[in-house]
C-alpha positions as CSV (number, residue, x, y, z in Angstrom):
1,M,-16.7,-16.0,-2.2
2,S,-18.8,-19.1,-2.6
3,H,-17.4,-21.6,-5.1
4,R,-20.0,-24.3,-5.3
5,A,-18.0,-26.0,-8.1
6,L,-15.3,-26.8,-5.6
7,D,-15.6,-30.2,-4.0
8,E,-18.3,-29.9,-1.5
9,T,-16.6,-32.4,0.8
10,S,-13.6,-30.2,1.0
11,C,-15.7,-27.5,2.4
12,D,-17.0,-29.5,5.4
13,E,-14.8,-29.4,8.4
14,E,-14.2,-32.6,10.2
15,S,-14.7,-32.6,13.9
16,G,-11.4,-32.4,15.7
17,S,-9.5,-31.2,12.7
18,G,-10.6,-27.5,12.4
19,S,-8.5,-24.5,12.8
20,E,-9.8,-21.5,14.7
21,T,-8.4,-18.0,14.7
22,S,-8.9,-15.2,17.0
23,E,-10.3,-11.9,15.9
24,D,-6.9,-10.5,14.9
25,G,-6.4,-13.6,12.7
26,F,-3.7,-15.3,14.7
27,D,-4.2,-18.9,15.9
28,D,-6.1,-19.2,19.1
29,V,-3.8,-21.2,21.4
30,N,-6.6,-22.7,23.5
31,S,-8.6,-23.8,20.4
32,S,-5.4,-25.1,18.9
33,K,-4.9,-27.4,21.9
34,R,-8.5,-28.5,21.7
35,K,-8.5,-29.0,17.9
36,G,-5.1,-30.5,17.7
37,S,-2.6,-28.0,16.4
38,V,1.2,-28.2,17.0
39,I,0.8,-28.0,20.7
40,G,-1.4,-30.5,22.5
41,C,-2.2,-32.4,19.3
42,T,-3.9,-35.8,19.2
43,P,-2.5,-38.9,17.4
44,T,-5.4,-38.9,15.0
45,F,-4.8,-35.2,14.1
46,L,-1.0,-35.8,13.7
47,M,-1.6,-38.8,11.4
48,T,-4.0,-36.8,9.2
49,E,-1.7,-33.9,9.0
50,A,1.3,-36.1,8.2
51,L,-0.5,-38.0,5.4
52,C,-1.8,-34.7,4.0
53,G,1.7,-33.2,4.1
54,I,3.3,-36.2,2.4
55,T,0.5,-36.1,-0.3
56,V,1.2,-32.4,-1.0
57,A,4.9,-33.0,-1.0
58,L,4.5,-35.7,-3.7
59,A,2.4,-33.3,-5.7
60,M,4.9,-30.5,-5.3
61,V,8.0,-32.5,-6.3
62,P,7.3,-32.9,-10.1
63,E,6.2,-29.3,-10.4
64,A,9.2,-28.0,-8.5
65,V,11.5,-30.0,-10.8
66,A,9.6,-28.8,-13.9
67,F,9.7,-25.2,-12.7
68,S,13.4,-25.4,-12.1
69,L,14.1,-26.8,-15.6
70,S,11.8,-24.2,-17.2
71,A,13.8,-21.5,-15.6
72,G,17.2,-23.0,-16.6
73,L,18.1,-24.2,-13.1
74,K,18.9,-27.7,-11.7
75,P,16.0,-29.8,-10.3
76,K,17.4,-29.5,-6.7
77,V,16.9,-25.7,-6.7
78,G,13.1,-26.2,-7.0
79,L,13.1,-28.8,-4.2
80,L,15.2,-26.6,-2.0
81,T,12.9,-23.6,-2.6
82,T,9.8,-25.7,-1.8
83,F,11.4,-27.0,1.4
84,I,12.4,-23.5,2.7
85,I,9.2,-21.7,1.8
86,S,7.0,-24.5,3.1
87,L,9.0,-24.6,6.4
88,F,8.9,-20.9,7.1
89,T,5.3,-20.2,6.1
90,S,4.2,-23.2,8.2
91,L,6.0,-21.6,11.2
92,V,5.3,-17.9,10.8
93,G,2.7,-17.6,8.1
94,G,-0.8,-16.5,8.7
95,R,-2.9,-19.2,7.0
96,P,-2.6,-22.8,8.5
97,A,-2.9,-25.6,5.9
98,M,-2.1,-23.3,2.9
99,A,0.6,-24.7,0.7
100,S,3.5,-22.5,-0.5
101,G,6.6,-23.4,-2.5
102,A,8.2,-22.9,-5.9
103,T,5.6,-21.6,-8.4
104,G,5.4,-21.2,-12.1
105,S,4.2,-17.6,-11.8
106,I,7.6,-16.7,-10.3
107,A,9.7,-19.1,-12.3
108,V,8.6,-17.6,-15.6
109,L,10.1,-14.3,-14.6
110,L,13.6,-15.6,-13.8
111,S,14.8,-16.5,-17.3
112,P,15.8,-12.9,-18.4
113,I,17.9,-12.1,-15.3
114,L,19.5,-15.6,-15.4
115,A,20.5,-15.0,-19.1
116,S,21.7,-11.4,-18.5
117,H,23.3,-11.4,-15.0
118,G,23.4,-15.0,-13.7
119,K,22.2,-16.8,-10.7
120,E,23.9,-14.5,-8.2
121,Y,21.7,-11.5,-9.2
122,M,18.6,-13.8,-9.1
123,F,19.4,-14.5,-5.4
124,Y,19.6,-10.8,-4.6
125,A,16.3,-10.3,-6.4
126,I,14.6,-13.0,-4.3
127,I,16.0,-11.4,-1.1
128,L,14.7,-8.0,-2.2
129,M,11.4,-9.5,-3.0
130,G,11.1,-10.8,0.5
131,I,12.0,-7.4,2.0
132,F,9.3,-5.8,-0.1
133,E,6.7,-8.3,1.0
134,I,7.5,-7.7,4.7
135,A,7.3,-4.0,4.3
136,L,4.1,-4.0,2.3
137,G,2.6,-6.6,4.7
138,L,3.4,-4.5,7.7
139,I,1.7,-1.4,6.3
140,G,-1.4,-3.5,5.5
141,M,-1.2,-3.6,1.7
142,G,-2.2,-7.3,1.8
143,N,-5.6,-6.3,3.2
144,L,-6.4,-4.7,-0.1
145,V,-7.4,-8.2,-1.3
146,R,-10.6,-7.6,0.6
147,L,-11.5,-5.0,-2.1
148,V,-11.2,-7.6,-4.9
149,P,-14.7,-8.2,-6.2
150,I,-16.2,-11.7,-6.5
151,P,-16.1,-11.8,-10.3
152,V,-12.3,-11.1,-10.2
153,E,-11.8,-13.9,-7.7
154,I,-13.8,-16.2,-9.9
155,G,-11.8,-15.2,-12.9
156,F,-8.6,-15.7,-10.9
157,C,-9.6,-19.3,-10.0
158,N,-10.7,-20.1,-13.6
159,G,-7.6,-18.6,-15.1
160,L,-5.3,-20.3,-12.7
161,A,-7.1,-23.6,-13.3
162,L,-6.4,-23.2,-17.0
163,V,-2.8,-22.3,-16.4
164,I,-2.4,-25.4,-14.3
165,A,-4.1,-27.5,-17.0
166,F,-1.8,-26.2,-19.8
167,A,1.2,-26.7,-17.6
168,Q,0.4,-30.4,-17.4
169,L,0.8,-30.7,-21.2
170,N,4.6,-30.7,-20.5
171,S,4.1,-34.1,-19.0
172,F,3.0,-35.5,-22.3
173,K,6.3,-34.6,-23.9
174,M,9.4,-36.7,-24.4
175,P,11.7,-35.7,-21.6
176,E,14.9,-36.9,-23.2
177,E,14.5,-34.8,-26.3
178,P,15.9,-31.2,-26.3
179,S,13.7,-28.3,-27.3
180,A,13.6,-27.5,-31.0
181,G,13.3,-23.7,-30.7
182,R,11.1,-22.6,-27.9
183,L,9.7,-19.2,-28.6
184,L,8.7,-17.9,-25.2
185,S,8.8,-14.3,-26.4
186,D,6.3,-14.9,-29.2
187,V,3.6,-16.7,-27.3
188,P,2.2,-16.5,-23.7
189,E,3.9,-18.8,-21.3
190,A,0.7,-20.7,-20.7
191,F,0.7,-21.8,-24.3
192,S,4.4,-22.6,-24.6
193,P,3.9,-26.4,-24.4
194,L,2.0,-26.2,-27.7
195,V,4.8,-24.5,-29.5
196,D,8.1,-25.4,-27.7
197,G,9.1,-27.9,-30.4
198,K,9.4,-30.9,-28.0
199,P,8.0,-34.1,-29.4
200,W,4.9,-35.6,-27.8
201,V,4.9,-39.1,-26.5
202,S,3.4,-41.4,-29.0
203,G,2.4,-45.0,-29.6
204,Q,1.9,-47.4,-26.8
205,S,3.5,-45.2,-24.3
206,A,1.0,-42.4,-25.0
207,I,-1.9,-44.8,-24.5
208,F,-0.6,-46.1,-21.2
209,F,0.2,-42.5,-20.1
210,G,-3.4,-41.5,-20.7
211,V,-4.7,-44.6,-18.9
212,I,-2.6,-43.8,-15.8
213,V,-3.7,-40.1,-15.9
214,L,-7.3,-41.1,-16.1
215,T,-6.9,-43.7,-13.4
216,A,-5.3,-41.3,-11.0
217,F,-8.0,-38.7,-11.8
218,L,-10.9,-41.0,-11.1
219,V,-9.3,-42.2,-7.8
220,C,-9.1,-38.6,-6.7
221,I,-12.8,-38.1,-7.6
222,F,-14.3,-41.2,-6.1
223,M,-11.9,-42.0,-3.2
224,P,-13.6,-39.4,-0.9
225,K,-16.9,-41.1,-1.4
226,L,-15.5,-44.4,-0.1
227,T,-13.4,-43.2,2.8
228,E,-11.8,-40.0,4.0
229,R,-9.2,-41.6,6.2
230,V,-6.7,-41.9,3.3
231,P,-6.0,-38.8,1.3
232,A,-7.4,-39.2,-2.2
233,A,-4.3,-37.7,-3.9
234,L,-1.9,-40.1,-2.1
235,A,-4.1,-43.1,-3.0
236,A,-4.1,-41.9,-6.6
237,I,-0.3,-41.7,-6.7
238,A,-0.1,-45.2,-5.2
239,V,-2.6,-46.7,-7.7
240,G,-0.9,-45.0,-10.6
241,T,2.5,-46.3,-9.5
242,A,1.1,-49.8,-9.2
243,V,-0.3,-49.6,-12.7
244,E,3.0,-48.4,-14.1
245,W,5.2,-51.1,-12.5
246,G,2.7,-53.9,-12.2
247,V,0.9,-53.6,-15.5
248,V,2.7,-51.3,-18.0
249,R,6.2,-52.5,-17.3
250,A,5.7,-56.1,-16.0
251,I,3.0,-57.2,-18.4
252,F,3.2,-55.1,-21.5
253,H,7.0,-54.4,-21.3
254,S,6.4,-50.7,-22.0
255,S,7.0,-47.6,-19.9
256,T,5.9,-44.0,-19.3
257,T,7.9,-41.0,-18.1
258,L,9.2,-41.1,-14.5
259,I,10.2,-38.2,-12.3
260,G,13.8,-39.4,-12.5
261,D,13.6,-38.9,-16.3
262,L,13.1,-35.1,-15.7
263,G,16.2,-34.9,-13.6
264,S,17.4,-36.4,-10.3
265,A,15.8,-34.8,-7.3
266,G,18.9,-35.4,-5.1
267,G,21.1,-32.7,-3.5
268,S,22.9,-31.7,-0.4
269,F,21.9,-29.5,2.5
270,P,22.2,-25.8,1.4
271,L,24.8,-23.3,2.5
272,P,24.4,-19.5,2.4
273,V,25.3,-18.4,-1.1
274,W,28.1,-16.1,0.1
275,F,29.9,-19.2,1.5
276,D,29.2,-21.5,-1.4
277,S,32.2,-21.8,-3.7
278,Q,30.0,-22.3,-6.9
279,Y,28.7,-18.8,-6.6
280,Q,30.5,-15.5,-7.0
281,M,28.2,-13.0,-5.3
282,P,28.5,-9.4,-6.6
283,P,29.0,-6.6,-4.1
284,L,25.9,-4.9,-2.6
285,N,25.9,-1.5,-4.3
286,G,23.7,0.7,-6.4
287,T,24.5,-1.1,-9.6
288,T,23.4,-4.4,-8.2
289,F,20.3,-2.9,-6.7
290,G,19.4,-1.3,-10.0
291,A,19.8,-4.6,-11.8
292,V,17.4,-6.5,-9.6
293,V,14.8,-3.9,-8.3
294,S,12.5,-4.0,-11.2
295,L,12.3,-7.8,-11.2
296,A,11.8,-7.8,-7.4
297,I,8.9,-5.4,-7.6
298,T,7.2,-7.6,-10.2
299,M,7.7,-10.8,-8.2
300,T,6.4,-9.0,-5.1
301,A,3.2,-8.0,-6.8
302,I,2.6,-11.4,-8.2
303,G,3.6,-13.2,-5.1
304,M,1.4,-11.1,-2.8
305,L,-1.6,-11.2,-5.0
306,E,-1.4,-15.0,-5.5
307,S,-0.8,-15.6,-1.8
308,C,-3.5,-13.3,-0.5
309,M,-6.1,-14.5,-3.0
310,T,-5.2,-18.2,-2.3
311,L,-5.6,-17.4,1.4
312,T,-9.1,-16.1,0.6
313,V,-10.1,-19.3,-1.2
314,V,-8.7,-21.5,1.6
315,D,-10.6,-19.4,4.2
316,E,-13.8,-20.1,2.2
317,I,-13.1,-23.8,2.0
318,T,-12.2,-24.3,5.6
319,K,-14.7,-21.8,7.0
320,S,-12.0,-20.2,9.1
321,K,-10.0,-16.9,8.9
322,G,-6.4,-16.4,8.2
323,N,-4.3,-13.3,8.9
324,V,-3.3,-11.5,5.7
325,V,-0.6,-9.3,7.4
326,Q,1.0,-12.3,9.1
327,E,1.0,-14.3,5.8
328,C,2.7,-11.5,3.9
329,V,5.4,-11.2,6.5
330,G,5.8,-15.0,6.6
331,Q,6.1,-15.1,2.8
332,G,8.7,-12.3,3.0
333,V,10.8,-14.1,5.6
334,A,10.6,-17.3,3.6
335,N,11.8,-15.6,0.4
336,I,14.6,-13.8,2.2
337,V,15.9,-17.2,3.5
338,C,15.2,-18.8,0.2
339,G,17.4,-16.3,-1.7
340,A,20.1,-16.4,0.9
341,F,20.4,-20.2,0.6
342,G,20.2,-20.5,-3.2
343,G,16.5,-20.8,-3.9
344,M,14.4,-19.5,-6.8
345,G,11.6,-17.8,-4.7
346,G,7.9,-18.7,-4.6
347,C,4.6,-18.0,-3.0
348,A,1.3,-19.7,-2.2
349,M,0.1,-22.5,-4.4
350,L,-3.7,-22.7,-5.0
351,G,-3.7,-26.2,-6.5
352,Q,-1.6,-27.8,-3.7
353,S,-3.6,-25.8,-1.1
354,I,-6.8,-27.4,-2.3
355,I,-5.2,-30.8,-2.3
356,N,-4.2,-30.2,1.3
357,V,-7.4,-28.9,2.7
358,S,-9.6,-31.3,0.7
359,S,-7.6,-34.2,2.2
360,G,-8.5,-33.1,5.7
361,A,-5.6,-30.8,6.7
362,R,-6.5,-27.8,8.9
363,G,-3.4,-27.0,11.0
364,R,0.2,-25.8,10.5
365,A,1.6,-29.3,11.0
366,S,0.6,-30.5,7.5
367,M,2.9,-28.1,5.8
368,F,5.6,-28.6,8.4
369,F,5.5,-32.3,7.6
370,C,5.5,-31.5,3.9
371,S,8.7,-29.4,4.2
372,I,10.4,-32.1,6.2
373,F,9.4,-34.7,3.7
374,V,10.7,-32.6,0.8
375,L,14.0,-32.2,2.6
376,F,14.0,-36.0,3.2
377,I,13.5,-36.4,-0.6
378,L,16.2,-33.9,-1.4
379,L,18.8,-35.6,0.9
380,L,17.9,-39.3,1.0
381,A,14.7,-40.5,-0.6
382,Y,15.1,-39.1,-4.1
383,P,15.7,-42.6,-5.6
384,V,12.2,-43.6,-4.4
385,I,10.6,-40.4,-5.8
386,D,12.5,-40.9,-9.1
387,I,10.5,-44.1,-9.8
388,L,7.1,-42.5,-9.5
389,P,5.3,-42.1,-12.8
390,V,4.7,-38.5,-13.9
391,A,1.3,-39.6,-15.3
392,A,0.0,-40.3,-11.8
393,L,1.0,-36.9,-10.6
394,T,-0.5,-35.4,-13.7
395,G,-3.8,-37.1,-12.9
396,V,-3.7,-35.5,-9.4
397,M,-3.1,-32.1,-10.9
398,F,-6.0,-32.5,-13.3
399,N,-8.2,-33.2,-10.3
400,V,-6.8,-29.9,-8.9
401,V,-7.9,-28.2,-12.2
402,Y,-11.4,-29.8,-11.7
403,R,-11.7,-28.5,-8.2
404,T,-10.2,-25.1,-8.8
405,M,-12.4,-24.2,-11.8
406,V,-15.7,-22.5,-10.8
407,W,-17.8,-24.5,-13.2
408,S,-21.0,-22.7,-12.2
409,S,-19.5,-19.4,-13.5
410,L,-19.7,-20.8,-17.1
411,K,-23.5,-21.0,-16.9
412,L,-23.6,-17.5,-15.3
413,M,-21.7,-16.0,-18.2
414,V,-23.8,-17.7,-20.8
415,V,-27.0,-16.6,-19.2
416,A,-25.7,-13.0,-18.8
417,L,-24.6,-12.7,-22.4
418,L,-27.8,-14.0,-23.9
419,P,-30.1,-11.3,-25.3
420,L,-33.4,-11.0,-23.5
421,R,-35.4,-12.5,-26.4
422,L,-33.2,-15.7,-26.4
423,R,-33.4,-15.9,-22.6
424,N,-37.2,-15.8,-22.6
425,R,-37.3,-18.3,-25.4
426,C,-34.7,-20.8,-24.3
427,L,-34.6,-20.6,-20.5
428,R,-37.3,-21.5,-18.0
429,A,-38.7,-18.7,-15.9
430,D,-38.2,-20.6,-12.7
431,G,-34.8,-21.9,-13.7
432,S,-31.7,-20.3,-15.3
433,R,-33.6,-17.2,-16.4
434,A,-33.7,-16.1,-12.8
435,K,-30.0,-16.6,-12.4
436,K,-28.7,-13.7,-14.5
437,V,-25.9,-11.6,-13.2
438,P,-25.0,-8.2,-14.7
439,R,-23.2,-8.4,-18.0
440,A,-20.4,-6.2,-16.5
441,D,-19.7,-8.9,-13.9
442,A,-19.7,-11.7,-16.6
443,F,-17.3,-9.5,-18.7
444,V,-15.0,-9.1,-15.7
445,I,-14.8,-12.9,-15.2
446,M,-13.9,-13.4,-18.8
447,V,-11.3,-10.6,-18.9
448,V,-9.5,-11.8,-15.8
449,T,-9.6,-15.5,-17.0
450,I,-8.2,-14.6,-20.4
451,M,-5.6,-12.1,-19.1
452,T,-4.3,-14.7,-16.7
453,L,-3.6,-16.9,-19.6
454,L,-2.1,-14.2,-21.9
455,T,-0.1,-12.2,-19.3
456,D,0.2,-12.9,-15.6
457,L,-1.9,-13.0,-12.5
458,A,-1.0,-9.5,-11.2
459,K,-2.0,-7.7,-14.5
460,A,-5.2,-9.8,-14.7
461,V,-6.3,-9.0,-11.2
462,I,-5.4,-5.3,-11.5
463,C,-7.3,-5.0,-14.8
464,G,-10.3,-6.8,-13.4
465,V,-10.4,-4.6,-10.3
466,A,-10.1,-1.5,-12.5
467,I,-13.0,-2.5,-14.7
468,S,-15.1,-3.3,-11.7
469,V,-14.3,0.1,-10.1
470,L,-15.1,2.0,-13.4
471,M,-18.4,0.1,-13.8
472,Y,-19.3,0.8,-10.1
473,V,-18.6,4.5,-10.5
474,Y,-20.6,4.7,-13.7
475,E,-23.6,3.0,-12.2
476,S,-23.3,4.9,-8.9
477,A,-23.3,8.2,-10.7
478,E,-26.9,7.5,-11.8
479,F,-28.2,7.1,-8.3
480,I,-28.0,10.8,-7.3
481,S,-31.4,12.5,-7.4
482,V,-32.9,15.8,-6.2
483,A,-36.6,16.0,-5.3
484,P,-38.2,19.4,-4.7
485,R,-40.8,19.6,-2.0
486,E,-44.2,21.3,-2.4
487,W,-43.7,25.0,-2.5
488,C,-46.7,27.4,-1.9
489,S,-45.4,30.9,-1.2
490,T,-42.7,32.9,-2.9
491,D,-41.8,34.2,0.6
492,E,-40.8,30.8,1.7
493,P,-37.6,29.1,0.6
494,K,-37.8,26.3,-1.9
495,I,-36.5,23.0,-0.4
496,Y,-34.8,20.3,-2.4
497,D,-34.2,16.8,-0.8
498,V,-31.0,15.3,-2.1
499,H,-30.7,11.5,-2.3
500,G,-27.6,9.4,-3.1
501,V,-23.9,10.1,-2.8
502,L,-22.5,13.3,-4.2
503,F,-19.0,12.4,-5.5
504,F,-16.9,13.1,-8.6
505,G,-18.9,10.7,-10.7
506,S,-22.3,12.2,-9.9
507,T,-21.6,15.9,-9.8
508,S,-22.6,16.5,-13.5
509,K,-26.0,14.9,-13.0
510,F,-26.5,16.7,-9.7
511,L,-26.0,20.2,-11.3
512,E,-28.5,19.3,-14.0
513,C,-31.2,18.8,-11.5
514,F,-31.8,22.5,-10.7
515,S,-33.6,25.3,-12.5
516,V,-31.8,28.3,-11.1
517,E,-33.7,30.9,-13.1
518,K,-37.1,29.6,-12.0
519,D,-36.3,29.1,-8.3
520,P,-37.2,31.8,-5.7
521,E,-34.7,34.0,-3.9
522,K,-34.0,31.5,-1.1
523,V,-33.2,27.8,-1.8
524,R,-32.4,25.1,0.7
525,L,-30.7,21.8,0.0
526,V,-31.5,19.1,2.6
527,F,-28.9,16.3,2.9
528,E,-30.8,14.0,5.2
529,S,-30.3,10.9,3.2
530,S,-27.4,12.0,1.0
531,Y,-23.7,12.1,1.6
532,V,-21.1,14.6,0.5
533,S,-18.1,12.4,-0.4
534,D,-15.1,14.2,-1.8
535,Y,-13.5,17.5,-3.0
536,S,-15.4,17.2,-6.3
537,A,-18.6,17.3,-4.4
538,L,-17.5,20.5,-2.6
539,E,-16.6,22.1,-5.8
540,A,-20.0,21.1,-7.3
541,L,-21.7,22.9,-4.3
542,N,-19.6,25.9,-4.9
543,K,-20.5,26.0,-8.6
544,L,-24.2,25.7,-7.7
545,G,-23.9,28.5,-5.1
546,E,-22.3,30.8,-7.8
547,R,-25.1,30.1,-10.2
548,Y,-27.7,31.1,-7.7
549,H,-25.7,34.1,-6.6
550,A,-25.4,35.3,-10.2
551,C,-29.2,35.4,-10.2
552,G,-29.4,37.3,-6.9
553,K,-30.5,34.3,-5.0
554,H,-29.2,32.6,-1.8
555,L,-28.4,28.9,-1.3
556,T,-28.3,27.2,2.1
557,L,-27.1,23.6,2.9
558,E,-29.0,21.8,5.6
559,L,-26.7,19.0,6.7
560,L,-28.6,16.4,8.7
561,H,-26.3,13.5,7.9
562,P,-23.6,13.3,10.7
563,N,-20.8,12.4,8.3
564,N,-21.6,15.4,6.2
565,S,-21.1,17.7,9.2
566,K,-17.7,16.3,9.8
567,I,-16.7,16.8,6.2
568,I,-18.0,20.4,6.1
569,D,-16.3,21.1,9.5
570,K,-12.9,20.0,8.1
571,A,-13.4,21.7,4.7
572,Q,-15.4,24.8,5.6
573,K,-12.7,27.1,4.1
574,L,-13.2,25.4,0.8
575,L,-16.8,26.5,0.5
576,G,-17.5,29.8,-1.2
577,K,-19.1,32.8,0.5
578,E,-22.3,32.3,-1.6
579,I,-23.3,29.2,0.4
580,G,-24.8,29.2,3.9
581,V,-24.5,26.0,6.0
582,E,-27.1,24.8,8.5
583,I,-26.3,21.8,10.8
584,D,-28.9,20.0,12.8
585,G,-31.5,22.6,11.9
586,A,-29.6,25.7,13.1
587,L,-28.0,28.2,10.8
588,A,-24.3,28.3,11.2
589,L,-22.0,31.2,10.5
590,P,-21.6,31.5,6.7
591,M,-18.3,30.5,5.3
592,V,-15.8,33.3,5.0
593,S,-13.4,31.9,2.4
594,E,-12.8,33.8,-0.8
595,Q,-15.1,33.3,-3.7
596,H,-13.8,30.6,-6.1
597,R,-15.3,32.2,-9.2
598,I,-15.5,28.8,-10.8
599,E,-17.9,30.0,-13.5
600,G,-16.7,33.6,-13.6
601,F,-19.6,35.1,-11.6
602,G,-18.8,38.3,-9.8
603,T,-19.8,39.4,-6.3
604,T,-22.0,42.5,-5.9
605,N,-21.6,44.9,-3.0
606,S,-25.2,44.7,-2.1
607,F,-24.8,40.9,-1.7
608,L,-21.8,41.4,0.5
609,L,-23.8,43.9,2.7
610,S,-26.7,41.5,2.9
611,R,-24.3,38.6,3.8
612,G,-22.8,40.8,6.5
613,A,-26.2,41.7,8.0
614,D,-27.2,38.0,7.9
615,A,-23.9,37.1,9.7
616,A,-24.4,39.7,12.4
617,A,-28.0,38.5,12.9
618,S,-26.8,35.0,13.3
619,L,-24.2,35.6,16.0
620,S,-26.6,34.6,18.8
621,V,-28.0,31.5,17.1
622,P,-27.1,28.3,19.0
623,I,-25.9,25.5,16.9
624,R,-25.2,21.8,17.5
625,R,-22.1,20.0,16.3
626,Q,-21.4,16.4,17.2
627,G,-23.5,16.4,20.4
628,R,-22.4,19.7,21.8
629,T,-24.1,23.1,21.8
630,S,-22.2,26.4,21.2
631,T,-23.2,30.0,20.4
632,I,-21.6,32.0,17.7
């Protein structure tokens, strides 16, 4: 996928900071030593990775706290989750420099089980989610992300960008005021900040909040143009904090919301939940499994989709290749440990991943440093984090929205949806008029974007893929064609050349291409540039053979495409007796399976005698199959 709207500078690999992978997707040890991975790293690489890790950690902290509070958990649970998932994915994950931690897509699913069963069942659900991720990863389910079309990936990025943008609206609320009737069941979660009843910041505080947000956003945009040695997001947080304490509070004696106002980020080192006195873990039995399995399956689907698609985006930005199977296993291990130690579960984070790689991170060390710094915040440095203004971090996240959104797709959709007359009248022939994509692709982009906002990522991607598949099948069904060759004598067989793929979607059109009554007694179908795809295609051939047989005529298949020969070899018992098969120009023994009688046509004795004579005459005909010659 090519996202030109993403920051171009983030797509350029700096020398000495790249990450190479071997063909199987795992890190190349030798290239890691040269490029500066965990082993044999250079001081410059370590400094870059450490600064990027700290920057991502600072961007993760407010979201982790906010996600914890939105799920009804303490702020330290979100930080603990971010620490565990970042640590284990940096060690055993399959995509260096990809950020993982507590995410909103997982957090929004936890409220029902917390209300009905409590935290203990949530922990079991997270553990089961990790087990599912490992199992599905090992059987290669994560590789299905390769089948996701580009329009679905663009819709995924656009929808996720809008979800992140709407989530930032919570930062513009008064943190000390309780909710006045949040109706999460009545509106999509993405729009909950608009109807949750919390009062917005107002007056002078709102003005200063907006100024700090804008300042941090502009620093993120223009800092890379000045220097790339300092991560733009870290510089934006520093400048925003300086404005808060040096201008807003010192000069104007006003204030904006701090991270500490959302809840203290401090906590203690975790213990396994079975040994923590504050939890009463239920027994592992069928009742417990039944209570958590549905939630675990949903979280697995969302977590794997978001992680695998984020991996694809990071691959595109860094011009390197991650390993999907290893990443799924790493995410599963991380969630098992997360649930066992009292976390809320998580997955890859597209916004923070873009912050990380656009700041220069390319190796595993960045997220390792991030996890250590989050742990440092959790245990010791939380008073320092508590004084950071939320507005500065909000500005950084709006920069993530700007870089995540594929802005060029907006123009593609407008051009695709315009009628031809308006395109010719309003657009230049050498400009946007020549940049039209199929309307179906533009529709898929819109559907995935909107469904991401209204439902969740998993449903949006599945719906987008389903629409793309249906459109492909519909269009591919029109590509089948049958062209008759010149036919001079009635004693010679009439030859049809079949072009295109014969599959379930094209069988109807294929059968309409023949005039059975007008054709001579012998007809040959040549599959030189065509392909017999599936069982529906075999049944279509049977149906055509029955039609010709009902008129006293004989149909022969000439299979010149090697893959067709393999299919017919394996499914020869499924072809009716009415059809002869010829491979590589030599007539093979006709099929001896029973007649399917698909259209109710009977078999005459004279035809059977004729078929027997033809079969006896063909016993000495040499045939070729897959490079070997045999005699029947």
